[in-house]
C-alpha positions in Angstrom: 21.4 -94.0 -64.4 21.1 -92.1 -61.3 17.4 -90.6 -61.1 17.3 -89.4 -57.6 20.4 -87.1 -56.8 19.4 -86.8 -53.5 19.3 -89.7 -51.7 21.8 -91.2 -55.2 19.2 -93.8 -56.5 19.8 -95.9 -60.1 17.2 -97.2 -62.1 18.7 -100.2 -61.6 17.8 -99.8 -57.7 14.3 -98.8 -58.5 13.4 -101.2 -61.1 14.9 -103.5 -57.8 12.3 -101.4 -55.7 9.2 -101.8 -59.1 10.0 -105.5 -58.8 9.5 -105.8 -55.2 6.2 -105.1 -55.2 6.1 -101.1 -55.3 3.7 -99.7 -56.9 3.8 -95.4 -56.2 6.1 -92.9 -55.5 5.2 -93.1 -51.8 6.6 -97.2 -51.7 9.4 -96.3 -53.6 10.6 -93.9 -51.4 9.5 -96.2 -48.6 12.1 -98.3 -49.9 14.9 -96.6 -51.0 14.3 -92.0 -51.1 13.5 -91.3 -54.1 11.3 -89.0 -54.4 11.1 -87.9 -50.3 14.0 -84.9 -51.3 13.4 -82.4 -53.3 11.3 -84.0 -55.6 12.9 -83.0 -59.0 12.8 -87.5 -60.0 9.2 -87.9 -58.9 8.1 -87.2 -63.4 10.9 -90.3 -64.0 10.2 -92.2 -60.9 6.5 -92.0 -62.2 7.1 -93.1 -65.8 9.5 -96.2 -64.3 6.9 -96.8 -62.5 4.7 -96.7 -65.9 7.2 -98.7 -68.4 8.2 -101.5 -65.9 4.1 -102.1 -63.9 2.1 -103.7 -66.1 -1.3 -101.6 -66.7 -0.4 -99.3 -64.1 -1.6 -95.9 -66.4 -4.8 -97.4 -67.2 -5.7 -98.3 -63.1 -4.7 -95.1 -62.1 -6.6 -92.9 -64.9 
């Protein structure tokens, strides 16, 4: 599924970037550009990070 339309980044690509060590939207943007355009996908990227990175939500709080 396409998450970032500005840079045509899919959820599959985002999962790979997260799996490679990206732990926040800024790091993801550095790797693939997602979240650095209009910003419309940032909330979805945050949700994906919360699902994928164990205990991330607790670390931010």
